[in-house]
C-alpha positions as CSV (number, residue, x, y, z in Angstrom):
1,M,-81.5,-13.6,26.1
2,L,-79.6,-10.7,24.7
3,E,-82.0,-10.1,21.8
4,I,-80.4,-8.0,19.1
5,G,-82.2,-4.9,18.1
6,V,-81.5,-1.6,16.3
7,M,-81.6,2.1,16.9
8,L,-84.6,2.7,14.7
9,N,-83.8,5.8,12.7
10,N,-80.3,4.6,11.8
11,L,-82.0,2.2,9.4
12,E,-84.4,4.7,7.9
13,P,-84.4,8.5,8.7
14,D,-88.2,8.8,8.0
15,R,-89.7,8.6,11.5
16,L,-92.8,6.8,10.3
17,A,-91.4,4.5,7.7
18,A,-88.6,3.3,10.0
19,F,-90.9,1.1,12.0
20,A,-91.9,-1.0,8.9
21,V,-88.3,-1.0,7.6
22,A,-87.0,-2.4,10.9
23,A,-89.7,-5.1,10.9
24,Q,-88.9,-6.0,7.3
25,H,-85.2,-6.5,8.2
26,G,-86.3,-9.0,10.9
27,F,-85.8,-6.9,14.0
28,R,-88.3,-7.3,16.8
29,V,-86.9,-4.9,19.4
30,V,-85.8,-1.3,18.9
31,H,-84.8,1.9,20.5
32,T,-86.6,4.8,18.9
33,S,-84.8,8.0,18.0
34,A,-86.0,11.5,19.1
35,V,-88.8,13.1,17.2
36,P,-89.3,16.8,16.4
37,E,-90.7,18.6,19.4
38,A,-93.8,19.7,17.3
39,W,-94.7,16.0,16.8
40,I,-95.1,15.3,20.5
41,G,-98.1,17.5,21.0
42,G,-99.2,17.9,17.3
43,P,-102.4,15.8,16.9
44,V,-101.8,14.8,13.3
45,E,-98.1,13.8,13.7
46,R,-98.7,12.2,17.1
47,R,-101.5,10.0,15.7
48,A,-99.4,9.0,12.7
49,Y,-96.5,8.1,14.9
50,I,-98.5,6.0,17.3
51,K,-100.2,4.2,14.4
52,A,-96.8,3.4,12.8
53,A,-95.3,2.2,16.1
54,R,-98.3,-0.1,17.0
55,G,-98.7,-1.4,13.4
56,S,-95.1,-2.6,13.3
57,R,-95.6,-4.9,16.3
58,L,-92.0,-4.0,17.3
59,R,-91.1,-4.0,21.0
60,I,-89.8,-0.5,21.9
61,A,-87.3,-1.1,24.7
62,S,-86.6,2.6,25.0
63,M,-87.4,5.9,23.4
64,F,-84.6,8.4,23.1
65,V,-85.4,11.9,24.3
66,G,-83.9,14.7,22.2
67,Y,-84.6,18.3,21.7
68,D,-84.8,20.7,18.8
69,G,-81.5,22.5,18.0
70,Q,-79.1,19.9,19.3
71,S,-75.7,19.5,17.6
72,Y,-73.1,16.7,18.1
73,H,-70.7,18.2,15.6
74,D,-67.9,18.8,18.2
75,I,-67.4,19.2,21.9
76,A,-68.2,22.9,21.9
77,S,-71.5,22.4,20.0
78,I,-72.5,19.6,22.4
79,A,-71.7,21.9,25.4
80,R,-73.8,24.7,23.9
81,T,-76.8,22.7,22.6
82,V,-77.3,19.2,24.1
83,G,-79.6,18.0,26.8
84,L,-81.1,19.3,30.0
85,A,-77.7,20.7,30.9
86,V,-78.3,23.8,28.8
87,T,-79.3,26.2,31.5
88,D,-81.5,28.7,29.5
89,L,-83.4,25.9,27.8
90,R,-83.8,23.6,30.8
91,P,-87.4,24.7,31.8
92,H,-88.6,24.3,28.2
93,R,-86.8,21.0,27.8
94,F,-88.1,19.7,31.1
95,G,-91.6,20.2,29.7
96,V,-90.7,18.5,26.4
97,T,-89.4,15.5,28.5
98,L,-92.7,15.2,30.3
99,A,-94.5,15.3,27.0
100,Y,-92.3,12.3,25.9
101,I,-93.4,10.4,29.0
102,D,-97.0,11.0,28.1
103,L,-96.4,9.8,24.5
104,L,-94.7,6.6,25.3
105,A,-96.3,5.6,28.6
106,W,-99.4,4.1,27.0
107,P,-99.9,5.2,23.3
108,V,-96.5,4.0,22.1
109,R,-96.0,1.4,24.9
110,A,-92.3,1.8,25.4
111,R,-90.6,0.7,28.6
112,S,-88.2,3.6,29.3
113,L,-86.8,6.9,28.2
114,S,-83.1,7.4,27.4
115,T,-81.2,10.6,27.0
116,H,-77.9,12.4,26.9
117,L,-77.9,15.0,29.7
118,G,-75.2,17.1,28.2
119,F,-72.1,18.6,29.9
120,F,-72.5,20.0,33.4
121,P,-70.1,20.5,36.3
122,S,-69.1,17.4,38.2
123,D,-68.6,19.2,41.5
124,P,-71.6,18.5,43.7
125,R,-71.2,21.9,45.3
126,D,-71.7,23.7,42.0
127,P,-75.3,25.2,41.7
128,E,-75.6,23.8,38.1
129,H,-74.7,20.3,39.3
130,R,-77.4,20.5,42.0
131,A,-79.9,21.8,39.5
132,M,-79.2,18.8,37.3
133,V,-79.7,16.4,40.2
134,E,-83.0,18.0,40.9
135,V,-84.3,18.0,37.3
136,V,-83.4,14.3,36.9
137,R,-85.2,13.5,40.1
138,E,-88.3,15.2,38.9
139,V,-88.2,13.4,35.5
140,A,-87.7,10.1,37.3
141,D,-90.6,10.7,39.6
142,H,-92.9,11.4,36.6
143,C,-91.6,8.2,34.9
144,S,-92.3,6.2,38.0
145,L,-96.0,7.1,37.8
146,Y,-96.2,5.0,34.7
147,G,-93.7,2.3,35.6
148,L,-91.0,3.7,33.2
149,G,-87.3,3.8,33.6
150,F,-85.1,6.8,32.9
151,H,-81.8,5.8,31.4
152,L,-78.8,8.0,31.1
153,E,-76.5,7.6,28.1
154,T,-72.9,7.1,28.8
155,G,-69.7,8.7,27.5
156,Q,-70.0,12.4,28.1
157,E,-68.5,11.9,31.5
158,S,-66.3,9.3,33.1
159,A,-67.9,6.2,34.6
160,N,-67.0,7.4,38.1
161,E,-68.6,10.8,37.6
162,L,-71.8,9.2,36.2
163,L,-71.9,6.7,39.1
164,R,-71.6,9.5,41.7
165,F,-74.4,11.4,39.9
166,I,-76.7,8.3,39.9
167,H,-76.1,7.9,43.6
168,E,-76.9,11.6,44.2
169,V,-80.1,11.3,42.3
170,D,-81.0,8.2,44.3
171,K,-84.1,7.1,42.3
172,H,-84.8,3.4,41.8
173,N,-85.8,3.8,38.1
174,V,-82.7,5.8,37.0
175,G,-80.3,3.6,35.3
176,V,-77.7,3.5,32.5
177,N,-77.9,2.9,28.8
178,F,-74.4,1.7,28.4
179,D,-72.6,2.8,25.2
180,A,-69.1,1.4,25.3
181,A,-68.0,3.3,22.1
182,N,-69.0,6.7,23.5
183,F,-66.3,6.5,26.2
184,L,-63.8,6.2,23.3
185,L,-65.4,8.8,21.1
186,Y,-65.5,11.4,23.9
187,G,-62.2,10.3,25.3
188,T,-63.6,10.0,28.8
189,D,-62.9,6.4,30.0
190,D,-61.9,2.9,29.1
191,P,-65.0,0.9,28.1
192,L,-64.2,-2.3,30.0
193,A,-63.3,-0.4,33.2
194,A,-66.5,1.7,32.8
195,L,-68.6,-1.4,32.5
196,D,-67.1,-2.9,35.7
197,R,-68.1,0.3,37.6
198,L,-71.5,0.8,36.1
199,G,-72.5,-2.8,35.8
200,P,-75.3,-2.9,38.5
201,H,-77.0,0.1,36.9
202,I,-77.0,-1.0,33.3
203,R,-80.6,-1.2,31.9
204,G,-79.8,-1.0,28.2
205,V,-76.8,-1.4,25.8
206,H,-75.9,0.3,22.6
207,C,-73.5,-1.6,20.3
208,K,-71.3,0.6,18.1
209,D,-67.5,1.0,17.7
210,G,-65.0,3.7,17.2
211,F,-61.6,5.3,18.0
212,P,-60.7,8.1,20.4
213,P,-60.3,11.7,19.2
214,T,-57.2,12.7,17.4
215,E,-57.6,16.5,18.1
216,P,-58.7,18.5,21.1
217,G,-62.3,19.6,20.9
218,L,-63.4,16.9,18.4
219,L,-65.1,13.6,18.9
220,G,-63.5,10.4,17.9
221,K,-64.3,8.4,14.7
222,E,-67.3,6.0,14.7
223,V,-66.7,2.8,12.6
224,P,-68.6,-0.4,11.9
225,L,-68.9,-2.8,14.8
226,G,-65.8,-4.9,15.2
227,Q,-63.6,-2.5,13.4
228,G,-62.7,-0.1,16.2
229,Q,-61.1,-0.3,19.6
230,V,-64.0,-1.6,21.7
231,D,-63.3,-5.1,22.8
232,W,-66.8,-6.4,22.1
233,P,-66.2,-10.1,22.9
234,A,-65.0,-9.0,26.3
235,I,-67.9,-6.6,26.7
236,L,-70.4,-9.3,25.9
237,R,-68.7,-11.8,28.3
238,R,-68.9,-9.3,31.1
239,L,-72.5,-8.3,30.4
240,H,-73.4,-12.0,30.5
241,A,-71.5,-12.4,33.8
242,L,-73.4,-9.5,35.2
243,N,-76.6,-11.3,34.3
244,Y,-77.7,-8.6,31.9
245,R,-80.5,-10.1,29.8
246,G,-81.8,-7.0,28.0
247,P,-81.4,-6.2,24.3
248,L,-78.3,-5.4,22.4
249,I,-79.2,-2.3,20.3
250,I,-77.1,-1.8,17.2
251,E,-76.3,1.9,16.6
252,R,-74.6,3.1,13.4
253,E,-75.1,6.8,13.2
254,R,-73.2,7.6,10.0
255,G,-71.2,6.1,7.2
256,P,-71.5,5.4,3.5
257,N,-73.3,2.0,4.0
258,V,-75.2,2.4,7.2
259,V,-77.8,-0.3,6.5
260,A,-75.2,-2.9,5.4
261,D,-73.1,-2.1,8.5
262,I,-76.2,-2.6,10.7
263,L,-76.9,-6.0,9.2
264,A,-73.3,-7.0,9.4
265,A,-73.3,-5.9,13.1
266,R,-76.2,-8.2,13.7
267,T,-74.3,-11.2,12.3
268,Y,-71.2,-10.2,14.3
269,L,-73.2,-10.1,17.6
270,E,-75.1,-13.3,16.8
271,Q,-71.8,-15.2,16.3
272,R,-70.4,-13.9,19.5
273,R,-73.6,-14.4,21.5
274,E,-73.5,-18.1,20.6
275,K,-70.1,-18.4,22.4
276,L,-71.4,-17.1,25.8
């Protein structure tokens, strides 16, 4: 119940060594980070990645789908570079996403893909909005052929906007990877209120903390778990009440002591999990 895992390459940036490092730290479940696009089809890198994943005996709950050239430096960079929402790159990135499905469906043995879609219009009448609905439907259909879920990361839009989008897509295997801190970092919603609205669709959880932006156009500040404005005890109670029994994946993207922060976050979550 609520097994505690880690976002793999927060622990170790080396894509191959990270599996062994996570296992050495006692983790048994992970979300993997994106790999360079060349690795997905490159025979040498692909074989090495599969060997490292299987050799670690870790359970991969989800594999994050990312693309070359993405930047999360600020809101403008995200709008310009992130996700399937980038119109000119959408056909190429759709093909990359299908290649991820092929990589994880059997060779890596993950259970789902997760991704940030990027910024796109919320108005369902907008052609770009309709295009995003269609591309997510196509990805979901390909995932369903292998029994995989397709999980949308939270925070880049409000919970209401994401919920409407999920209803429009209307695919049984499309769910939410709930990241409470992202709602603060992007300044889009209150984490607890977002959890109440998205609860039935939550298929994964990322555990990090932070503060809202202090200047327009910038992201908020990420901090170690328990040191920001996310009410994690309340989040955990509500997840438990919703009968969520999936993993709690620690995410610590940056900081001077990332590994120490991750291990402290595990202790923090263990202590609060015992009180549920």
